KOLKOL-256592 format. One record per residue (C-alpha): x, z, y. Coordinates in nm, 2 decimals, padded with zeros to 4 digits. Layout:
N
east;up;north
X;Z;Y
...
This chain:
795
east;up;north
16.14;19.77;20.71
15.77;19.82;20.79
15.48;19.58;20.81
15.42;19.51;21.17
15.08;19.36;21.13
14.83;19.38;20.85
14.63;19.08;20.73
14.25;19.10;20.79
14.03;19.02;20.50
13.84;18.69;20.49
13.98;18.35;20.56
14.34;18.44;20.50
14.38;18.40;20.13
14.08;18.17;20.09
14.09;17.83;19.92
13.95;17.61;20.20
13.98;17.23;20.23
14.25;17.11;20.46
14.13;17.02;20.81
14.37;16.73;20.84
14.25;16.54;20.54
13.94;16.35;20.66
14.14;16.19;20.94
14.44;16.10;20.72
14.23;15.98;20.42
14.01;15.75;20.64
14.30;15.58;20.81
14.26;15.74;21.14
14.61;15.88;21.16
14.86;15.74;21.41
15.22;15.70;21.30
15.52;15.59;21.51
15.49;15.23;21.41
15.13;15.24;21.54
15.26;15.32;21.89
15.24;15.01;22.11
15.34;15.02;22.48
15.32;14.75;22.74
15.63;14.52;22.76
15.77;14.69;22.45
16.07;14.54;22.28
16.18;14.58;21.92
16.53;14.65;21.80
16.73;14.58;21.48
17.07;14.72;21.37
17.37;14.54;21.24
17.52;14.74;20.96
17.86;14.72;20.80
17.89;14.54;20.47
18.21;14.73;20.39
18.26;15.09;20.28
18.59;15.13;20.48
18.73;14.89;20.73
18.88;14.86;21.08
18.68;14.67;21.33
18.92;14.42;21.49
18.66;14.26;21.72
18.28;14.21;21.76
18.17;13.89;21.93
17.81;13.92;22.05
17.80;13.61;22.28
17.58;13.40;22.06
17.34;13.68;22.00
17.31;13.75;22.37
17.24;13.39;22.44
16.95;13.36;22.19
16.62;13.32;22.37
16.41;13.64;22.34
16.71;13.87;22.33
16.72;14.13;22.61
17.02;14.35;22.52
17.30;14.39;22.27
17.51;14.70;22.24
17.84;14.76;22.05
18.03;15.08;21.97
18.25;15.10;22.28
17.95;15.04;22.50
17.76;15.32;22.33
18.06;15.56;22.35
18.09;15.49;22.72
17.72;15.55;22.78
17.71;15.88;22.59
17.81;16.23;22.71
17.88;16.34;22.36
17.91;16.21;22.00
17.64;16.26;21.74
17.58;16.63;21.72
17.63;16.88;21.43
17.41;17.19;21.47
17.54;17.38;21.17
17.90;17.50;21.22
17.95;17.76;20.96
18.32;17.72;20.93
18.50;17.77;21.26
18.81;17.56;21.18
18.62;17.27;21.02
18.75;16.93;21.11
18.48;16.74;21.29
18.42;16.37;21.25
18.31;16.31;21.61
18.12;15.98;21.55
17.89;15.80;21.79
17.57;15.62;21.72
17.76;15.29;21.67
18.09;15.27;21.49
18.40;15.26;21.72
18.72;15.12;21.58
18.64;15.18;21.21
18.35;15.19;20.97
18.35;15.46;20.70
18.05;15.37;20.48
17.85;15.06;20.39
17.55;15.06;20.61
17.71;15.22;20.91
17.57;15.09;21.24
17.80;14.84;21.42
17.58;14.68;21.68
17.21;14.68;21.79
16.99;14.42;21.94
16.67;14.45;22.15
16.45;14.15;22.15
16.09;14.04;22.22
16.01;14.11;21.85
16.18;14.22;21.53
16.21;13.86;21.41
16.42;13.75;21.70
16.62;14.07;21.68
16.70;14.00;21.31
16.79;13.64;21.39
17.03;13.77;21.66
17.20;14.00;21.42
17.30;13.70;21.21
17.48;13.55;21.52
17.70;13.86;21.57
18.05;13.80;21.44
18.25;14.10;21.33
18.61;14.07;21.23
18.69;14.34;20.97
19.02;14.45;20.82
18.90;14.58;20.49
19.06;14.91;20.37
19.07;15.08;20.04
18.78;15.32;20.00
18.74;15.66;19.83
18.40;15.68;19.66
18.43;15.98;19.43
18.54;16.33;19.48
18.85;16.28;19.26
18.95;15.97;19.45
18.91;16.15;19.79
19.12;16.44;19.67
19.40;16.24;19.51
19.75;16.28;19.68
19.77;15.91;19.77
19.41;15.88;19.87
19.33;15.65;20.17
19.24;15.87;20.47
18.90;15.83;20.63
19.05;16.00;20.94
19.41;15.92;21.00
19.46;16.22;21.22
19.37;16.45;20.93
19.64;16.54;20.66
19.38;16.48;20.38
19.01;16.41;20.33
18.91;16.78;20.33
18.69;16.86;20.63
18.66;17.23;20.56
18.72;17.52;20.31
18.59;17.87;20.31
18.58;18.16;20.07
18.33;18.46;20.10
18.40;18.76;19.87
18.20;19.06;19.77
18.36;19.35;19.57
18.67;19.32;19.36
18.64;18.99;19.16
18.99;19.00;19.02
18.94;19.34;18.85
18.59;19.23;18.72
18.74;18.94;18.54
19.05;19.13;18.42
18.84;19.40;18.26
18.56;19.18;18.12
18.46;19.17;17.76
18.37;18.81;17.78
18.44;18.53;18.04
18.26;18.20;18.03
18.33;17.90;18.26
18.15;17.57;18.33
18.19;17.27;18.55
17.86;17.12;18.66
17.77;16.79;18.84
17.46;16.73;19.05
17.38;16.37;19.12
17.35;16.22;19.47
16.98;16.20;19.58
16.76;16.17;19.88
16.41;16.22;20.00
16.20;15.91;20.00
15.89;15.97;20.23
15.63;15.70;20.24
15.69;15.65;20.61
16.04;15.54;20.69
16.21;15.67;21.00
16.12;15.53;21.34
16.13;15.58;21.71
15.98;15.44;22.03
16.16;15.52;22.35
16.06;15.45;22.71
16.33;15.54;22.97
16.18;15.49;23.31
16.44;15.36;23.55
16.26;15.49;23.86
16.20;15.85;23.76
16.49;15.86;23.51
16.26;16.02;23.26
16.27;15.95;22.89
15.97;15.96;22.66
16.02;15.93;22.29
15.77;15.89;22.01
15.96;16.01;21.71
15.89;16.07;21.34
16.07;16.41;21.32
16.03;16.75;21.17
16.19;16.92;21.48
16.07;16.78;21.81
16.23;17.05;22.03
16.56;17.02;21.85
16.54;16.64;21.89
16.47;16.67;22.26
16.77;16.91;22.31
17.00;16.68;22.11
16.89;16.37;22.30
16.97;16.55;22.62
17.31;16.66;22.49
17.42;16.32;22.37
17.27;16.12;22.66
17.37;16.37;22.93
17.01;16.40;23.05
16.85;16.73;23.15
16.58;16.82;22.90
16.32;16.86;23.17
16.34;16.48;23.19
16.28;16.43;22.82
15.95;16.44;22.64
15.93;16.40;22.26
15.60;16.33;22.10
15.55;16.35;21.73
15.26;16.15;21.60
15.15;16.19;21.24
15.46;16.21;21.01
15.43;16.04;20.68
15.64;16.28;20.49
15.97;16.44;20.59
16.14;16.63;20.30
16.43;16.71;20.52
16.53;16.35;20.60
16.34;16.37;20.93
16.50;16.70;21.03
16.84;16.53;21.09
16.91;16.36;21.43
17.00;16.00;21.38
17.18;15.72;21.56
16.86;15.52;21.59
16.71;15.77;21.84
17.01;15.73;22.07
17.03;15.35;22.03
16.66;15.30;22.12
16.71;15.52;22.43
17.02;15.33;22.55
16.85;15.00;22.49
16.55;15.12;22.69
16.77;15.22;22.98
16.96;14.89;22.96
16.65;14.68;22.96
16.41;14.89;23.17
16.15;14.84;22.89
16.02;15.05;22.60
16.20;14.99;22.27
16.08;15.04;21.92
16.32;15.08;21.63
16.17;15.12;21.28
16.39;15.12;20.97
16.30;14.91;20.67
16.33;15.06;20.32
16.67;14.91;20.25
16.80;15.08;20.57
16.65;15.41;20.46
16.88;15.40;20.15
17.20;15.32;20.34
17.14;15.51;20.66
16.92;15.81;20.58
17.08;16.14;20.50
17.18;16.17;20.14
17.19;16.50;19.96
17.24;16.70;19.64
17.57;16.56;19.52
17.81;16.84;19.43
18.06;16.95;19.17
18.04;17.33;19.10
18.30;17.52;18.90
18.15;17.86;18.80
18.27;18.15;18.59
18.11;18.48;18.50
18.27;18.80;18.37
18.04;19.02;18.16
18.02;19.32;17.93
17.94;19.27;17.56
17.58;19.38;17.62
17.53;19.09;17.87
17.57;19.28;18.19
17.74;19.05;18.44
18.01;19.22;18.64
18.16;18.93;18.83
18.10;18.57;18.93
18.34;18.32;19.08
18.25;17.97;19.19
18.37;17.67;19.39
18.13;17.43;19.54
18.29;17.09;19.59
18.07;16.91;19.86
18.08;16.53;19.83
18.02;16.45;20.19
17.98;16.11;20.34
18.19;15.91;20.59
18.08;16.13;20.88
17.91;16.47;20.93
17.53;16.46;20.95
17.34;16.69;21.19
17.35;16.98;20.94
17.72;16.94;20.87
17.84;17.14;20.57
17.52;17.35;20.59
17.34;17.26;20.26
17.67;17.29;20.06
17.76;17.61;20.23
17.42;17.76;20.13
17.49;17.66;19.77
17.81;17.87;19.79
17.63;18.16;19.98
17.36;18.19;19.71
17.57;18.13;19.40
17.48;18.47;19.25
17.11;18.40;19.29
16.87;18.67;19.18
17.13;18.87;18.99
17.27;19.21;19.07
17.64;19.12;19.04
17.87;19.36;19.21
18.17;19.13;19.24
18.12;18.77;19.37
18.36;18.52;19.52
18.22;18.19;19.64
18.42;17.90;19.79
18.30;17.58;19.94
18.52;17.27;20.00
18.38;16.99;20.21
18.53;16.65;20.12
18.46;16.32;20.31
18.41;16.01;20.11
18.30;15.65;20.20
17.93;15.72;20.15
17.64;15.77;20.38
17.63;16.11;20.56
17.53;16.41;20.36
17.22;16.58;20.52
16.90;16.76;20.45
16.67;16.73;20.15
16.40;16.96;20.04
16.56;17.27;19.89
16.88;17.22;20.09
17.16;17.38;19.89
16.94;17.59;19.66
16.88;17.35;19.36
17.25;17.32;19.31
17.34;17.69;19.32
17.04;17.75;19.10
17.18;17.50;18.85
17.51;17.69;18.86
17.39;18.04;18.80
17.12;17.95;18.55
17.34;17.72;18.35
17.62;17.98;18.33
17.37;18.24;18.23
17.25;18.01;17.95
17.61;17.97;17.84
17.67;18.34;17.85
17.37;18.40;17.63
17.50;18.15;17.37
17.84;18.31;17.38
17.69;18.66;17.31
17.42;18.54;17.07
17.15;18.70;17.28
16.82;18.56;17.41
16.88;18.41;17.75
16.58;18.59;17.91
16.72;18.92;17.79
17.04;18.84;17.97
16.83;18.76;18.28
16.63;19.09;18.25
16.95;19.29;18.23
17.09;19.14;18.55
16.79;19.08;18.77
16.79;19.29;19.09
16.56;19.58;19.03
16.27;19.65;19.27
16.42;19.98;19.39
16.74;19.80;19.50
16.57;19.61;19.78
16.68;19.53;20.05
16.97;19.40;19.84
17.30;19.29;20.00
17.42;18.96;19.86
17.75;18.82;19.97
17.59;18.67;20.28
17.22;18.77;20.31
16.99;19.07;20.26
16.71;19.00;20.01
16.41;19.17;20.15
16.18;19.25;19.86
16.07;19.15;19.51
15.98;19.24;19.15
16.19;18.98;18.97
16.15;19.12;18.62
15.77;19.12;18.65
15.78;18.76;18.76
15.99;18.66;18.46
15.74;18.84;18.23
15.45;18.67;18.40
15.60;18.33;18.32
15.66;18.43;17.96
15.30;18.55;17.92
15.18;18.22;18.08
15.39;18.02;17.83
15.25;18.22;17.54
14.89;18.19;17.66
14.92;17.82;17.68
15.04;17.80;17.32
15.37;17.63;17.39
15.55;17.79;17.09
15.28;17.67;16.86
15.32;17.32;17.00
15.69;17.33;16.92
15.62;17.44;16.56
15.36;17.17;16.51
15.59;16.90;16.66
15.87;17.00;16.43
15.66;16.94;16.12
15.61;16.59;16.26
15.98;16.53;16.31
15.96;16.56;16.69
16.19;16.77;16.90
16.03;17.00;17.16
16.19;17.29;17.35
16.11;17.54;17.62
16.34;17.62;17.91
16.33;17.88;18.18
16.49;17.92;18.52
16.47;18.20;18.78
16.50;18.10;19.14
16.51;18.27;19.48
16.42;18.08;19.80
16.55;18.16;20.15
16.25;18.13;20.38
16.13;18.23;20.73
16.45;18.10;20.89
16.42;18.29;21.22
16.67;18.56;21.30
16.83;18.36;21.58
17.11;18.60;21.65
17.21;18.62;21.29
17.18;18.24;21.25
17.38;18.18;21.56
17.64;18.41;21.42
17.64;18.21;21.10
17.70;17.89;21.29
17.36;17.75;21.39
17.39;17.59;21.74
17.03;17.63;21.82
16.75;17.89;21.83
16.54;17.95;21.52
16.26;18.16;21.65
15.90;18.04;21.66
15.66;18.05;21.96
15.28;18.01;21.92
14.99;18.01;22.17
14.63;18.10;22.09
14.35;18.05;22.34
13.98;18.10;22.34
13.82;17.84;22.58
13.52;17.87;22.80
13.28;17.77;22.53
13.42;18.00;22.27
13.63;17.75;22.08
13.99;17.84;21.98
14.30;17.63;22.05
14.63;17.70;21.87
14.93;17.53;22.02
15.24;17.50;21.80
15.57;17.33;21.81
15.57;17.28;21.44
15.54;16.93;21.30
15.26;16.83;21.06
15.42;16.64;20.77
15.13;16.64;20.53
15.20;17.00;20.42
14.88;17.15;20.56
15.03;17.36;20.85
14.74;17.29;21.08
14.49;17.43;20.82
14.72;17.73;20.75
14.75;17.82;21.12
14.38;17.77;21.18
14.30;18.00;20.89
14.52;18.27;21.03
14.37;18.24;21.38
14.01;18.22;21.25
14.05;18.50;21.00
14.21;18.73;21.26
13.96;18.65;21.54
13.66;18.65;21.31
13.54;18.30;21.41
13.44;18.00;21.19
13.73;17.78;21.07
13.57;17.47;21.22
13.59;17.63;21.57
13.97;17.63;21.56
14.18;17.33;21.67
14.55;17.32;21.61
14.75;17.10;21.85
15.11;17.00;21.79
15.35;16.71;21.84
15.44;16.71;22.21
15.73;16.90;22.37
15.56;16.89;22.71
15.23;17.05;22.61
15.32;17.27;22.30
15.54;17.57;22.28
15.91;17.58;22.19
15.98;17.61;21.82
16.35;17.66;21.77
16.42;17.50;21.43
16.10;17.30;21.38
15.94;17.24;21.04
16.20;17.31;20.78
16.36;17.59;20.59
16.02;17.70;20.46
15.95;17.87;20.79
15.62;17.72;20.92
15.37;17.95;20.75
15.58;18.26;20.78
15.71;18.24;21.13
15.43;18.02;21.27
15.16;18.21;21.08
15.32;18.55;21.18
15.33;18.46;21.55
14.97;18.33;21.54
14.86;18.65;21.36
15.01;18.87;21.63
14.88;18.66;21.92
14.53;18.64;21.77
14.53;19.01;21.71
14.60;19.08;22.08
14.35;18.82;22.18
14.09;18.98;21.95
14.14;19.31;22.12
14.07;19.16;22.46
13.76;18.98;22.32
13.63;19.32;22.20
13.70;19.48;22.54
13.50;19.21;22.72
13.23;19.24;22.45
13.22;19.61;22.49
13.16;19.57;22.87
12.88;19.32;22.81
12.72;19.54;22.54
12.79;19.87;22.71
12.96;19.98;22.39
13.30;20.12;22.29
13.52;19.83;22.18
13.63;20.03;21.88
13.27;20.04;21.76
13.24;19.66;21.75
13.32;19.39;21.50
13.34;19.01;21.50
13.19;18.81;21.22
13.13;18.44;21.23
13.19;18.42;21.60
12.94;18.70;21.69
13.03;19.04;21.82
12.80;19.33;21.73
12.82;19.70;21.65
12.97;19.78;21.32
12.70;19.81;21.05
12.43;19.67;21.28
12.46;19.29;21.28
12.10;19.24;21.36
12.12;19.46;21.67
12.24;19.36;22.02
12.53;19.11;22.01
12.72;18.85;22.21
12.88;18.53;22.09
13.23;18.40;22.15
13.07;18.15;22.39
12.94;18.44;22.59
13.29;18.59;22.60
13.44;18.26;22.71
13.18;18.22;22.98
13.26;18.57;23.11
13.64;18.51;23.11
13.64;18.16;23.27
13.31;18.08;23.45
13.08;18.36;23.55
13.32;18.65;23.58
13.13;18.86;23.83
12.97;19.15;23.65
13.07;19.01;23.31
13.44;19.06;23.30
13.57;19.41;23.32
13.74;19.48;23.65
14.08;19.56;23.49
14.09;19.24;23.29
14.25;18.92;23.41
14.06;18.60;23.37
14.12;18.36;23.07
14.17;18.44;22.71
14.52;18.34;22.60
14.80;18.51;22.41
15.15;18.38;22.34
15.38;18.52;22.08
15.75;18.47;22.00
15.85;18.56;21.65
16.23;18.61;21.59
16.23;18.83;21.29
16.51;19.08;21.19
16.59;18.89;20.88
16.50;18.59;20.67
16.26;18.65;20.38
16.32;18.56;20.01
16.05;18.41;19.79
16.12;18.39;19.43
15.98;18.25;19.10
16.02;18.15;18.74
16.00;17.80;18.62
15.92;17.72;18.26
15.93;17.37;18.12
15.81;17.23;17.79
15.99;16.90;17.71
16.02;16.65;17.42
16.36;16.49;17.36
16.37;16.16;17.17
16.69;16.17;16.96
16.68;15.79;16.90
16.63;15.67;17.26
16.75;15.97;17.47
16.42;15.97;17.66
16.29;16.30;17.78
15.92;16.37;17.84
15.80;16.68;18.03
15.49;16.79;17.85
15.42;17.12;18.03
15.53;17.28;18.35
15.46;17.63;18.48
15.57;17.82;18.79
15.52;18.19;18.83
15.57;18.26;19.20
15.57;18.51;19.48
15.56;18.40;19.84
15.42;18.72;19.98
15.08;18.70;20.14
14.92;18.37;20.05
14.73;18.20;20.33
14.57;17.93;20.13
14.62;17.92;19.75
14.53;17.55;19.74
14.80;17.45;19.99
15.05;17.68;19.82
14.98;17.53;19.48
15.01;17.18;19.63
15.34;17.26;19.78
15.47;17.40;19.46
15.34;17.10;19.26
15.49;16.85;19.51
15.83;17.03;19.50
15.82;17.04;19.12
15.75;16.67;19.10
16.06;16.61;19.32
16.26;16.86;19.11
16.16;16.68;18.78
16.26;16.35;18.95
16.60;16.49;19.03
16.65;16.64;18.69
16.56;16.32;18.50
16.53;16.01;18.71
16.66;15.99;19.07
17.03;15.91;19.15
17.20;15.72;19.43
17.48;15.51;19.27
17.78;15.34;19.44
18.01;15.10;19.27
18.39;15.13;19.27
18.41;14.94;19.60
18.18;15.17;19.78
17.87;14.94;19.77
17.54;15.11;19.72
17.37;14.98;19.40
17.04;15.17;19.44
16.90;14.98;19.74
16.53;14.98;19.66
16.27;15.14;19.44
16.36;14.88;19.18
16.69;15.06;19.15
16.62;15.41;19.26
16.39;15.54;18.99
16.10;15.75;19.11
15.86;15.90;18.86
15.50;15.79;18.87
15.19;16.00;18.79
15.23;15.91;18.42
15.57;16.09;18.41
15.46;16.40;18.59
15.28;16.67;18.37
14.99;16.89;18.47
15.12;17.19;18.66
15.02;17.55;18.62
15.09;17.81;18.88
15.07;18.19;18.86
15.09;18.41;19.16
15.20;18.76;19.24
15.25;18.92;19.58
15.54;19.12;19.72
15.50;19.11;20.10
15.78;19.06;20.35
15.77;19.39;20.54
15.94;19.25;20.85
15.71;18.95;20.89
15.37;19.00;21.04
15.12;18.95;20.77
15.39;18.97;20.50
15.41;18.59;20.48
15.70;18.43;20.30
15.76;18.05;20.28
15.74;17.84;19.97
15.77;17.47;20.08
16.09;17.42;19.89
16.04;17.65;19.59
15.92;17.38;19.35
16.25;17.18;19.38
16.48;17.47;19.31
16.45;17.56;18.94
16.35;17.23;18.79
16.69;17.09;18.69
16.79;17.43;18.53
16.47;17.47;18.34
16.45;17.11;18.21
16.81;17.10;18.09
16.76;17.43;17.92
16.45;17.29;17.75
16.63;16.98;17.63
16.90;17.19;17.48
16.63;17.41;17.31
16.47;17.10;17.17
16.80;17.02;16.99
16.92;17.36;16.88
17.12;17.26;16.58
17.32;17.00;16.77
17.48;17.24;17.02
17.42;17.00;17.30
17.55;17.12;17.64
17.41;16.95;17.95
17.62;16.99;18.26
17.51;16.70;18.47
17.19;16.58;18.62
16.99;16.36;18.62
16.98;16.36;18.24
16.91;15.99;18.19
16.86;15.85;17.85
17.22;15.71;17.83
17.36;16.05;17.94
17.16;16.23;17.68
17.27;15.99;17.40
17.63;16.04;17.51
17.58;16.42;17.49
17.43;16.38;17.14
17.73;16.17;17.04
17.97;16.42;17.18
17.80;16.70;17.00
17.81;16.51;16.67
18.18;16.44;16.71
18.25;16.81;16.77
18.04;16.89;16.46
18.24;16.64;16.25
18.58;16.77;16.37
18.48;17.12;16.29
């Protein structure tokens, strides 16, 4: 692989302030709920109070008669109005059993909170009142709320036409696993549990739809990470050609994967708008976000490794048990399949066998959350490496060093993907030096003298980024393009416009793309405007903002387009200055002869004037008017970022409370566009990773009722629980991505649980505590301490 485009010096790599922030911080942003259209109605959804029940009848007569109500829809009406059920875009396993559900339940509900009916009224208050008038006759059925319940021989079936509750099963092998385990000096096995969690963006989901009955055109204002995908899926479900659909994405108040998925509410708002002939707004409240948003993370992973006595791992075998919900979400088995595909992580293991089993349960659908399947597979391979080190009596980082993929082995074939580049051992060493320089070992010794228990834990992660090779992804099951298209234009006054289909979620993508364009063209950053959020006026971005692809694919495409545009600018400038374009340079928007900035020159305004307004004599005869370049980046492969997480924690033996005192990430995401944005993304992801390791968990009771329905129940850490972060950077470029950019938006979430659990165990070395489930809440840690004490007594 070769670098297709080098990065020019200057703005790319500079710490500049984000262009978006002044508008966001001063309240000038516009979110979906700020959209108000003439004659607009508001909608509300009636949701099932039962986890599993047959719908005998739905009586909406009283709701329809309520003054101010314009429309009521039920499941059969929605099914009749739709051309297809809710879509699943990731179909990794060809023979997977599909759930085929519509935007409203038909015949049966399969989780508490599933939508049963929807009302459009003159305002939300009337709509909510109408919901109370809808009478639903349910036949309550037994529910399956845990993995073991769903797999039991006599388990109630969520789908009677299935023989069991297993939606899919797949095994992917590499090498000869059976021989590796048969010939191993040591075999260690562990069963791990990752708690159910979800992203909780400040802005809940929402949509405004106007379906014009005269033109049969649909316009939607949608809080989404993927406007082009949403448009295509709306067309698929509604049977409407996409040229009649326009999706606008206002400011998005956080996404975290939740807003990648395609939800029932988008379809319901559209159908209500068509039924009433008026715009319809549907905004979920916070309770609805807990019961109807995509859940994630929950898995059971059984993992074993075979190794030599020196710690060299020769084989790995693992099974990912995916605890899905009552129906498949947009991404289907995708996140759990990725957990299986990346089970071997950063390690050079010649023999690997991964299995994924998708099991439906009476819970909300399992969808996207920052990190996708990667925090779970990281928890598996890092926990089992820790256990192997204890078994062999070797330092765990020595085990890592002996098994990390060496630089000369890239590109490296894992069971599914090719890892493009890296220097993993150096990254681990960088983190160890960072820990030593910050004096963490000394803090542990000082705390021990005071009777406090501190420990350091490490985790090494890889991160799949630059999701783009469409032909490969289509072959893996993705039912959509994943390339990226960008447009860069210099206007008649010399200003630069970048048009992107990526969504701005607060991650700084507008600043990053502006830096790439300005740095490549040689113009001031303030002269660049990045436009996004409208499928009618911005280019097609196959997968949208997700999978850590925005900076790599969007940035790479902008780099190539800007490079070609710069070449044209220099040709026009050469004509105006009667100079060879190769002798010219652009600095701060002015073009002059290299080495003679005070000599004859022209500005970007002059170039714009020559290309758009006064062409005669100014534009070379062989050049077309205008200054615009378009680039489509569909790379040959994904790109893998990587990093080491180190955590310093204190474990209170009396209360079970864990405090994170220090947190360090050594990281490599290729060429860094803006270090401030990269640090912010790593810190934000780390905060969510810490939350998942210690605090956040979605909990259902034995009857399938959600117990964590608000932030009073679902514990989010505050600023006082989050430590100061340290980030250390190294650079191994992605040779097949223009500029060498790799993504890093999800990196901070991946290694947190592994590093923190290792640190807790290190804080309690004499107790032999083994942590196999997250989050590690105080009661769970106390239980682990009691279990360790009982083992010690029995020994």
